[in-house]
N, C-alpha and C positions, 0 to 999 in steps of 0.2 A: 704391641702386636706379638702374638705367639709365632716365633720363627721355627722352633725346634720341638718336635713331638717325640717323646721317648716312650716306647711301648714295651712293657713286660711281655713275655711270650706265653707261657702256660697260664691259661685262664683269662688272658686278655686278647690274644690273637687266635689261639686254638683252645678247644675244650679238652685239655689234656691233663688237668690236675689229677683226675681220678686214676689215670694210668700210673702216674708216679706214686700215688698213695698205695696202690696195689703192689707196686714194686718194692716199697719199703716193707710192706706186710710179708711179701714172699722172701725177702732177704733175711728176715728175722723170724721166719715161721717156726723155728725150733725153740723159741723163747716162750715163757709162760704167758698166758692171755693178758694178764695185767701189764706185763712188760711191753707186749706188742701194742697195747692200747696207749701206753705212755709214749712210745716211739711215734705212733701215728699222730697223736695230739701235738707232739713237738714239731713234727714235719709240717702239719697244717698251720700251726701258729707262726711258722717261720718260712712261709712261702717266699720265694725270691732269694733265699739264702742258698749258697752252693751246697751240693751234695757232700763235698769233702768236709765242709764245716759241720754239716749235720751228722755225718758219721763220727767225727771227732767228739762232738757233744754227746751223742748216744752212748759211745763207749765209755767216756769219762764220767758222765753224770747219770745215766740210766742203767747201763750194764755194769759199770764199775770195773772195767777191765782195760788193760793196755791195748793200744791199737798200733801194731807194728806197721811200718811203711808198706810192706808187701801185702798185708791184709787190707789196708786202705786201698791200694791199687786194685786188688782183686774185687773188692766191693764195688768200686767204680766201674770196672769192666762188666761185672754181672748186672749192675743197674742199667748200664747202657744197652746191654743185650736184651733186657726185659722191656725197655721202653721206646727205643728209637723208632722202630717200625710202627708201633702203635701211635706214638706222637705224630709222626709224619703223616699218618692217615686219619688223624683226628678231625672231628667236625670243627668248622669255623665258629668262633664266638659270633652270635648274630650281629651284623653290621661291620665286623672287622674287615672282611675282604673288600667290601664296598668302600669303606673309609680309606683303606690303603690305596686302592686303585684311583679314587677320586682326588686324593690329597697329596700324593707323592711328588707332584710337580708344583703344588701350591705352598707347601711347607717342607722343611727338612725332617724326614722321618728316620728314626733309629730304633733298633731293638736293643734292649738292655735287660739281661736275664741272668739268673743264677746258674743256668745250664752251662757246661763247659763250652768255650767259644767255638772250637772246631766242630763239635757235635751240633751246636746251634746253627752255625752257618750251613752245614750240610742239610739240615732239616728245612731251613728257609729256602734253600736252593731247590729241594725236592718239591716244595709247594709253589715254585715258580715266582717267588717274590723278591729274590735277591736284588734285582735291578731297581726295586722300589725304595730301597733304604740307602741312606748316606753312610751308614755304618751298622754293623751287627756285632754286639759286644756281650761277652759272657764271662763266667768265672775262669780263672781263680780270683780276679780282682773283685772286691765287693762293689755294690751299686754306687755308694757315694764316690768312690774313686773313679768309676766309669763315667758318672754324671759330670764330675769336675773336668775330666779329660775332654768330654764332648763340648762343654761350655768353653773351655780354653781353646781348643782347636778350631771351633766354629766361630769364635769371638761373639758368643751369645751372652747377653746379660741374663742373670737368673730370672728376671721378669719376662724374658722372651722364650722361656722353656717350660714345658709341662711334662710330668711323668704320669703315665696311665698304668696303674698297677692293681693287683687284687689281694694284697697282703699288707698287714700292719708294718712289716719291715720296709715295704715300698713307701708308705707314708713317712716313716722315719727317715728314709734316704732323701725324700723330697724336702722335708723340713731341714735336715742337716745341710743341704746344699742350697736352700733358699729358693727352690723352684716351685711352681704350682703343682698341685696333685689332683688327679681325677681317679676315683676308685671305681673299679668294676666290682660291685658287691656280690656276695654269694657265700659259699661254705667257708671260704678262707677269710675274706674281709667282711667284718660285721660292725666295724667301728664308725666313728665320725671323722670329720675333717675333710675340707675340700668338697668337690662335687661328687655325688654318688650316682652311678648308673647301673642298671641291671644288665646291660650289655653295651655295645658300641654304636647302636643305631642313632643315638642323640649326641655323639661325640662332636660332630661338626658344629652343632648348635652351641655346645658348651664352649668350644674354642672361639666361636664368634663372640660369645659373652666375655670371655677372657680378653679378647682383643680390645674390648672397650674399657677394661678395668684399669684403673690407675694404681690400685693397691690390692690388698688381700681380698679375694672374692668372698661373698657371703656363703657360697656353696649351696648345698641342698640336694634333695633327691630329684632325679630327672628320669623320664621314661616310664 
Protein backbone atom coordinates (compact mmCIF):
# COMPACT_ATOMS: atom_id res chain seq x y z
CA UNK A 1 0.00 0.00 0.00
CA UNK A 2 1.12 3.54 -0.74
CA UNK A 3 1.54 5.29 2.61
CA UNK A 4 3.55 8.37 1.55
CA UNK A 5 2.71 10.65 -1.40
CA UNK A 6 5.44 13.16 -2.25
CA UNK A 7 4.25 16.04 -4.42
CA UNK A 8 6.43 18.40 -6.37
CA UNK A 9 5.07 21.95 -6.19
CA UNK A 10 5.40 23.97 -9.40
CA UNK A 11 3.43 22.24 -12.14
CA UNK A 12 2.01 19.60 -9.80
CA UNK A 13 0.12 21.56 -7.14
CA UNK A 14 0.06 25.01 -8.77
CA UNK A 15 0.27 26.09 -12.41
CA UNK A 16 3.34 28.19 -11.66
CA UNK A 17 6.02 26.93 -14.04
CA UNK A 18 5.47 29.76 -16.53
CA UNK A 19 6.09 32.43 -13.87
CA UNK A 20 9.49 30.97 -13.07
CA UNK A 21 10.35 30.65 -16.75
CA UNK A 22 9.57 34.34 -17.25
CA UNK A 23 11.69 35.17 -14.21
CA UNK A 24 14.72 33.48 -15.79
CA UNK A 25 14.05 35.42 -18.99
CA UNK A 26 13.87 38.69 -17.04
CA UNK A 27 17.04 38.05 -15.04
CA UNK A 28 19.03 37.47 -18.23
CA UNK A 29 17.23 39.98 -20.46
CA UNK A 30 20.52 41.69 -21.35
CA UNK A 31 21.97 38.58 -22.97
CA UNK A 32 21.81 37.73 -26.68
CA UNK A 33 18.59 36.02 -27.84
CA UNK A 34 20.30 32.67 -28.46
CA UNK A 35 21.79 32.78 -24.96
CA UNK A 36 18.40 33.51 -23.40
CA UNK A 37 16.92 30.61 -25.36
CA UNK A 38 19.65 28.28 -24.09
CA UNK A 39 19.01 29.41 -20.52
CA UNK A 40 15.27 28.78 -20.80
CA UNK A 41 15.81 25.37 -22.40
CA UNK A 42 18.12 24.39 -19.57
CA UNK A 43 15.65 25.66 -16.96
CA UNK A 44 12.76 23.68 -18.45
CA UNK A 45 14.79 20.49 -18.88
CA UNK A 46 15.80 20.65 -15.23
CA UNK A 47 12.52 21.42 -13.52
CA UNK A 48 12.72 20.46 -9.87
CA UNK A 49 16.38 21.46 -9.60
CA UNK A 50 17.14 24.32 -7.22
CA UNK A 51 17.59 27.79 -8.67
CA UNK A 52 21.05 27.97 -7.05
CA UNK A 53 22.22 24.95 -9.03
CA UNK A 54 20.67 26.39 -12.19
CA UNK A 55 22.42 29.73 -11.74
CA UNK A 56 25.76 27.97 -11.20
CA UNK A 57 25.26 25.89 -14.35
CA UNK A 58 24.16 28.90 -16.41
CA UNK A 59 27.23 30.92 -15.47
CA UNK A 60 29.68 28.04 -15.82
CA UNK A 61 28.33 26.37 -18.95
CA UNK A 62 26.25 28.91 -20.89
CA UNK A 63 27.67 32.32 -20.03
CA UNK A 64 31.19 31.11 -19.32
CA UNK A 65 31.66 33.58 -16.50
CA UNK A 66 32.54 33.31 -12.80
CA UNK A 67 29.68 33.54 -10.33
CA UNK A 68 30.79 35.22 -7.10
CA UNK A 69 28.82 34.39 -3.96
CA UNK A 70 27.39 37.90 -3.74
CA UNK A 71 26.11 37.71 -7.32
CA UNK A 72 24.49 34.33 -6.64
CA UNK A 73 22.76 35.78 -3.56
CA UNK A 74 21.54 38.79 -5.56
CA UNK A 75 20.17 36.57 -8.33
CA UNK A 76 18.28 34.50 -5.78
CA UNK A 77 16.80 37.61 -4.13
CA UNK A 78 15.75 39.04 -7.48
CA UNK A 79 14.23 35.73 -8.54
CA UNK A 80 12.17 35.53 -5.35
CA UNK A 81 11.01 39.11 -5.80
CA UNK A 82 9.82 38.29 -9.32
CA UNK A 83 7.97 35.07 -8.54
CA UNK A 84 6.74 34.71 -4.96
CA UNK A 85 3.52 36.72 -5.20
CA UNK A 86 2.71 35.31 -8.64
CA UNK A 87 3.29 31.72 -7.54
CA UNK A 88 1.25 32.22 -4.38
CA UNK A 89 -1.67 33.45 -6.51
CA UNK A 90 -1.31 30.86 -9.29
CA UNK A 91 -4.15 28.62 -10.46
CA UNK A 92 -4.42 25.12 -9.05
CA UNK A 93 -3.38 22.23 -11.24
CA UNK A 94 -6.77 20.59 -11.99
CA UNK A 95 -7.52 18.03 -9.30
CA UNK A 96 -4.68 19.05 -6.98
CA UNK A 97 -6.66 20.87 -4.32
CA UNK A 98 -9.35 18.18 -4.25
CA UNK A 99 -6.74 15.44 -3.98
CA UNK A 100 -4.97 17.14 -1.08
CA UNK A 101 -8.19 17.89 0.80
CA UNK A 102 -9.53 14.36 0.33
CA UNK A 103 -6.35 12.44 1.05
CA UNK A 104 -4.33 14.19 3.73
CA UNK A 105 -5.96 12.03 6.42
CA UNK A 106 -5.80 8.84 4.35
CA UNK A 107 -2.13 8.97 3.39
CA UNK A 108 0.93 10.92 4.50
CA UNK A 109 1.39 13.85 2.12
CA UNK A 110 4.66 15.75 1.61
CA UNK A 111 5.83 18.58 -0.61
CA UNK A 112 9.26 17.98 -2.15
CA UNK A 113 10.48 20.83 -4.35
CA UNK A 114 13.54 22.58 -5.72
CA UNK A 115 12.19 25.88 -4.32
CA UNK A 116 14.07 27.14 -1.23
CA UNK A 117 12.49 25.61 1.84
CA UNK A 118 11.53 28.80 3.70
CA UNK A 119 10.00 30.35 0.57
CA UNK A 120 8.12 27.15 -0.18
CA UNK A 121 6.65 26.87 3.32
CA UNK A 122 5.50 30.50 3.20
CA UNK A 123 3.71 29.96 -0.13
CA UNK A 124 2.04 26.74 1.06
CA UNK A 125 0.85 28.57 4.18
CA UNK A 126 -0.57 31.42 2.06
CA UNK A 127 -2.62 28.85 0.15
CA UNK A 128 -4.01 27.47 3.42
CA UNK A 129 -2.51 24.00 2.95
CA UNK A 130 0.23 23.78 5.57
CA UNK A 131 -1.83 21.59 7.92
CA UNK A 132 -2.43 19.07 5.12
CA UNK A 133 1.22 18.02 4.84
CA UNK A 134 3.38 15.94 7.14
CA UNK A 135 6.38 17.87 5.85
CA UNK A 136 7.32 20.58 3.34
CA UNK A 137 10.85 20.21 1.98
CA UNK A 138 12.81 22.34 -0.44
CA UNK A 139 16.35 23.22 -1.49
CA UNK A 140 19.25 23.49 -0.90
CA UNK A 141 19.15 19.69 -0.51
CA UNK A 142 18.48 17.85 -3.80
CA UNK A 143 15.38 15.69 -4.14
CA UNK A 144 17.07 12.30 -3.69
CA UNK A 145 18.41 13.47 -0.32
CA UNK A 146 14.98 14.79 0.70
CA UNK A 147 13.25 11.58 -0.41
CA UNK A 148 15.65 9.39 1.55
CA UNK A 149 15.15 11.59 4.62
CA UNK A 150 11.37 11.18 4.38
CA UNK A 151 11.66 7.41 3.92
CA UNK A 152 13.98 7.10 6.90
CA UNK A 153 12.07 9.33 9.29
CA UNK A 154 8.68 7.86 8.38
CA UNK A 155 9.92 4.27 8.30
CA UNK A 156 8.47 3.87 4.80
CA UNK A 157 9.68 1.16 2.49
CA UNK A 158 10.37 2.47 -1.04
CA UNK A 159 7.43 0.39 -2.29
CA UNK A 160 5.16 2.39 0.05
CA UNK A 161 6.04 5.80 -1.44
CA UNK A 162 5.34 7.62 -4.69
CA UNK A 163 6.69 10.87 -6.11
CA UNK A 164 4.39 12.97 -8.30
CA UNK A 165 6.48 15.25 -10.48
CA UNK A 166 6.52 17.08 -13.78
CA UNK A 167 10.19 16.88 -14.79
CA UNK A 168 12.69 14.31 -15.97
CA UNK A 169 14.78 15.12 -12.90
CA UNK A 170 11.82 14.03 -10.75
CA UNK A 171 11.75 10.69 -12.56
CA UNK A 172 15.50 10.38 -12.00
CA UNK A 173 15.06 11.08 -8.27
CA UNK A 174 12.34 8.44 -7.97
CA UNK A 175 14.48 5.87 -9.78
CA UNK A 176 17.53 6.69 -7.66
CA UNK A 177 15.60 6.19 -4.43
CA UNK A 178 13.52 3.21 -5.59
CA UNK A 179 10.08 4.74 -5.15
CA UNK A 180 7.18 4.81 -7.60
CA UNK A 181 6.78 7.74 -9.97
CA UNK A 182 3.70 9.46 -11.39
CA UNK A 183 4.29 12.11 -14.06
CA UNK A 184 2.16 15.18 -14.57
CA UNK A 185 2.84 15.57 -18.28
CA UNK A 186 3.07 18.88 -20.10
CA UNK A 187 5.67 21.35 -21.34
CA UNK A 188 8.33 20.11 -18.91
CA UNK A 189 7.80 16.33 -18.79
CA UNK A 190 7.38 14.61 -22.14
CA UNK A 191 9.12 11.31 -21.48
CA UNK A 192 8.05 7.87 -20.41
CA UNK A 193 8.27 5.89 -17.21
CA UNK A 194 5.62 5.27 -14.59
CA UNK A 195 2.09 6.57 -14.86
CA UNK A 196 1.44 9.71 -16.91
CA UNK A 197 -1.39 12.09 -16.07
CA UNK A 198 -2.41 15.35 -17.76
CA UNK A 199 -3.37 16.68 -14.30
CA UNK A 200 -4.18 15.30 -10.85
CA UNK A 201 -7.84 14.41 -11.33
CA UNK A 202 -7.05 10.71 -11.75
CA UNK A 203 -4.32 10.54 -9.10
CA UNK A 204 -6.52 8.79 -6.54
CA UNK A 205 -7.31 6.06 -9.07
CA UNK A 206 -3.60 5.62 -9.86
CA UNK A 207 -2.78 5.29 -6.15
CA UNK A 208 -5.46 2.62 -5.75
CA UNK A 209 -3.84 0.77 -8.64
CA UNK A 210 -0.43 1.06 -6.99
CA UNK A 211 -1.91 -0.20 -3.71
CA UNK A 212 -2.60 -3.47 -5.49
CA UNK A 213 0.81 -3.75 -7.20
CA UNK A 214 3.38 -6.17 -5.87
CA UNK A 215 6.12 -4.99 -8.24
CA UNK A 216 6.90 -2.29 -10.76
CA UNK A 217 3.64 -1.06 -12.34
CA UNK A 218 3.11 -1.12 -16.05
CA UNK A 219 2.18 2.57 -16.01
CA UNK A 220 0.63 4.30 -18.99
CA UNK A 221 -1.37 7.39 -19.81
CA UNK A 222 -4.38 8.18 -17.62
CA UNK A 223 -7.02 10.84 -17.91
